[in-house]
Every structure is written in structure tokens, then in C-alpha cells.
N, C-alpha and C positions, 0 to 999 in steps of 0.2 A: 508312576513313575519315580519322582522323587517326592519325597515327603517335606522337604524343607528346599527354600530357595532365599539364599544368600547375596545380596546387591550390594556392592560398592560401588559406591556412586548412584546418589539420589537427586541428578539435576532433571534436564527434561527425559533425555534416554532411560536411564535409570528407572525413575518415578513412572514412564511409561511403560515401562516393562515391566514392573511392580505390580502394577495396575493389572495390566494384560495378565499375568499369572492367577492375580485373583480373582478376574472376572471370568477366566475358563478354566482353571483348572483348583477348581473348588475342593476346600480340604489339603491343600497345600500352605503349610506354614510360610511366608516372607518375613526375612528379619532385612535390615537396611543400615547401610554406614554411609558416614558421608561426612565430611571435615568439617563443613558447616552446620551447625545444630540447631540452625533455624530449618533446614530441608528436611531434617531427621522428624523435628520434632511438626512440622509440617503434613508428612507422608503417615504420622503415626496420626494425629487430627484428623485426616482424612479418612483414613481406613485403608490408605496405599502400601502399607505396610503394618505386620502386626506388634513387632517390636524393636527397639535398637539391636544392631552387631557389634560387640566389640572384636577386634581385631588383638588385641593384646592379653586374652585369654588363653590363646593357643584353641588346640582342635581337639574335640572331644573323637577319638579316632572310632570309638567302639559304635558310635552312631552318625559318623560320617558317611558310610556309605550310600547311603539315602538323600544324601544332600548334593546340592549344586551349587557351587559360587561363581557368581557372574563379573566381571568385570567391566563397570559401566563408567571409566573415568576417561581420560586423553591418552592417547599411547603411551605417552614417556611416564604418565604416572602407573601405569599396568607394569611396565618394567622396573620403573621405583617401589611397587608396591611387593614385588617379587624376589625383590633384595631386602628390604628392608622388616619384613612382617614372613621369614623362613617358616617360624611356627605353626604360622594360621594356616597356612597353605602346604606344609609339611605331610598332611592327612590323606585319608583317601577317600576325599569327599572328590568329585570332577570337578574342574574347574575351566571356564569356556570366556570369553569374552566379547564385546561388539565391536572393538578398534577397528579402523581404515585400514592399517598398514600389520601384514600378516608375518612377515618373515624374520623382523626383529624381535618381534614379540615371542613368538616361539623360537628362537633363537636363547631369548633371554631365558623362557622357561625351560628352555632344555641345559641352562647354565644351573640351574637352580636344580637341576633333578628334579622338578616339575611331571613325572610322567603322567601325574593325569591330567596333566592342560591339554586340552582340543580346542585350537582358535577356531572362533565364528566373525561372521562381520554379516548381520542385518543389513537388508539394503534400502533404508530408511531413515528417514529425520525432518528435520525442520531448521530454518532460522533461530528459531525461537530458543529460548534458556527458561529452565528452572522448575518446579516442581509447582508451581503453579499453572504451568503453561501445559501440563501433561495429558498424552492424548492416550487412551488405554486401547484405540482402536489400528495405532498406528502401524504394530507389525502385522497385521491382517491382511491373507492374499497378497504377503509384500514377500521376494525371493531373501534366501537366506545362504550367504556361504560357508561350508564347514569347509575348514581344510585336513585333508588327507594325501599323505604324501606317499610317493611310488613301493616306499618301502613298507609302509602300514597296510597295503592289501594282504602282502603274507603272514602279517601278524596277528595272531586271530585276537590276543587279548587289547590289540592297540584297536584295532578294528571293532571292536565289543563296544567301546568306550566312545570311538567316532559314531556310530549308528546311536549311542545312548543320548550323545549328544544333540545328534539332529531329529531323534525322535523327539525330543522337548521343544526345538523351533517347530515341529510339525502341527505340537500338539495347540500349538500357537496359532495353526492355518498357517504357515510361513511354508513357503515350495522351497526345498532344500536343493543347493548344488555344491557337489564337490570341488574341491581346486587345490591344485598345490600352493604353498604359499608364494613364490616368487610369480608364478604363473597371475596370482590374485594381484599382487601388487602392481607388475606390467599393467594388465588390462584395468585395475580402475585408476591406474595414473592418467590415462585417456579418458577413460569414461564417466570418474567422480573428480578426482583431483585438479585436473587439467582445467574442468569446466567451472570450480569453485574460482581458482586462479586468474583464470579468462573474468569472470565476474568480476572479482576484485579489480582489474587491471581496468576493465571498462569502467566501472562504477570512478574510479581513481582519474581516469583520462577526460572521460565528460565533467566530473564536478570539478575539478581542478582548473579545465579551462574557463567555465563560465564562471568560475570563483574571481579568475585573473581578470578576465573582461569586464565584473563588474558588472553582467548582467541583474539587475532586480527582478527583473519579473520572468526569469527563465525557467521556474516551477510551471508557470503555464505551460513551458513547450512540453515539459517531461511526459509522456502517453505511458499506455501499456506495454509497447514493444520494448520502454529502456526498463520499467520495473518487471518485466516478465525476466530478462536478461540477467540483471543485477540484483533480482531476491536473496539468493543465497549467498551473496557480500554483505549481508546482515547478521551470517552465522559468528558464531564465535573466534574471535582472531586467535585467542589461545590456543584453543584445538586444532584450529588448520596451520598454525604456525609450527604445531607440532608434525601434523601429516605432513605438510611439504619438508620439513627437516630430516623426517626418516626415513621417506619414501623418495629421498633428493635424488638419487642417479635416477629413477628412472623416471619423476618428474621433469627432470632439467630434458631429458631426451625427447618426451612429448611437449615439450615447451618451446625445443628448437624445430620440432614439426610443425609446430602453431604457425612460429615466426619464419617460417619458411614457405609457407601456406599464405599467408599475410604478404610477403613482399612480392608471390606471386601476382596474388589480386590486385595489389599496387602496381605493378610493371602495366598491367593488362589494362587499365584506369589511366594512370600515366599518359598511354600509346593512344589512347583512344580506341580499342582494340573492343570494338564491339560484339564480334563474331567469337570472338572468344572469352570473351567475359561472359557471354550468353552459354556458351557450351560450360565452361568451369560452373555456374551455379546451375545450368543443369544437370552436372553429372552430380554435384551433392546435391540435388533434390530428388534424382532416381537415388542414389548410394541411401540415402535416408528411408523412402519409399520399401527399397528391397531389404533393408535393416527390420522394418515395418515398427519405425518409430513414428 
């Protein structure tokens, strides 16, 4: 499919993806770039990538049709790279990304006339960071959203590019789902971004309270429920600041709904409405069951 994969960003996700390509797509050359030289050195030493990638050398257009560039950096960095390295991205290689926000990234690619860009969002990740924590099985049997707008269906050349990107993710044993960018951002505001925000807020609420009260033994009272509910609050603050700000309108709307739900259950507890509280919790229980979660 692709003779060469060029990965920009060799943190946890980029290194995990490079390792997955090396293990599943034998014979495919993998090059990597990162602003942190130690990440490049680590990936070369461990055989995660074959050689470093230079963004300053431009693109060999004659050979680029068999290359795929994958952006594995935070969303704001993706748009910055598109602006700063126009020569590198201006070849015939296909370009995709793993960003959690699709509309703004797609718009910036369009602004820079990057017609070979197709947005992707593998639905996987970790609260860990750095190539030393990379997991080559991370993408296996997971879902990947590939962006396909309404107008793309009638455009044969565009559809071919999108299908080629979809084929790449399928070659890593991922289930591909097509979505429009705005739809993706609205749904993930609820299913991904809001849960991360809630985990940060829950951690802050609990830990700030016990610190203010100076409960020296509070750690003994923390069980699996709190740890499970807040695990993703250990994710990168820089990354999630990017996501919250780049999908701000949809996240604020989801947060307003969350606050309304919290106020509803608060009212039931304040009034001692046992029947109402049972009904409310039972509805949530049944909704989760119906959703297959």
C-alpha cells in the first residue's frame, strides 16, 4: 500500500503507531521526526523507526506518491506545522493525522491547499506519555474515524484518497468509521472530551478538599472507584488544553448539559426524593445497557 510511512511526533502515540507499522507492515520503511532529539534517538535505538526525518529538506515529489505522512502531535501543533512547513507538505504524498479535533485541522489544511490531507482519529490512547511507554498493540481491534464530507462521495479522486487512508488503518486491524468533521467534533465532545474534563474536575474537587481539610490519612480512603473514574486525569495537560480550546463551542455545550444533569440530581438529593432518585439512576442504568456499554 505505502512503501514509506513518515511520522511527525514520536511521543507515546507516534512511537506506538510506528511500532505497530513495523510489526504489521513488514517491508514498509518508517521515518520519524520529533522536536525532542532524545525521542528520535530512543526510537532508532529500539528499532521503532528506521531513520530520522527532516522537515527542512522539502519533498521528493517523484517518490512521494507511495509515502504517507502521519501527524502525531497535539492539534495546535498540527495546524502550526501546516503553516510553517508548506514545502514539506506540498508534495503528492497523502497526509493524515490522529488529532481529536477534526474541523479546525481540516480547515487549516484546506487554507494551505493541502488537497492530499485526510483527517483521521484512532479511538485509542493512554494516560501515559513518551516513546518509552509505547504500546505496539494499541491500535489493534480499535475503531478509527476517517473524515469524509458529503461532497467527497461524488468526487472520485477525493474518495480514492480517503479510501487509501482507510485502507491503511484497516491494515493495522482497525475498524474504520466514516464521519463528517463537524459531526465527529460534536459526538467526541460528549464521548471523549467531556469525560476527560469531568475526570480533571473530579480529581480537583476531591484532592483540593482533602488538602484543605489537611486529612493526613486521606490516601487510605481512596479506592478503586476514584482511581478508575479519574485515571484519564493523568493525561497530558498540554494536549487536553489544546483539545478543550479547539473544540470549545461543542465542549461548552456538553458541559452545560452535564451541569444541568448534576443540578437535577442535586435537587433530588436535597429534597430527599427517593423515588425520583431511584428513577433517575435507573434510567441511566438502562440507557447504558441499551447502548451496549
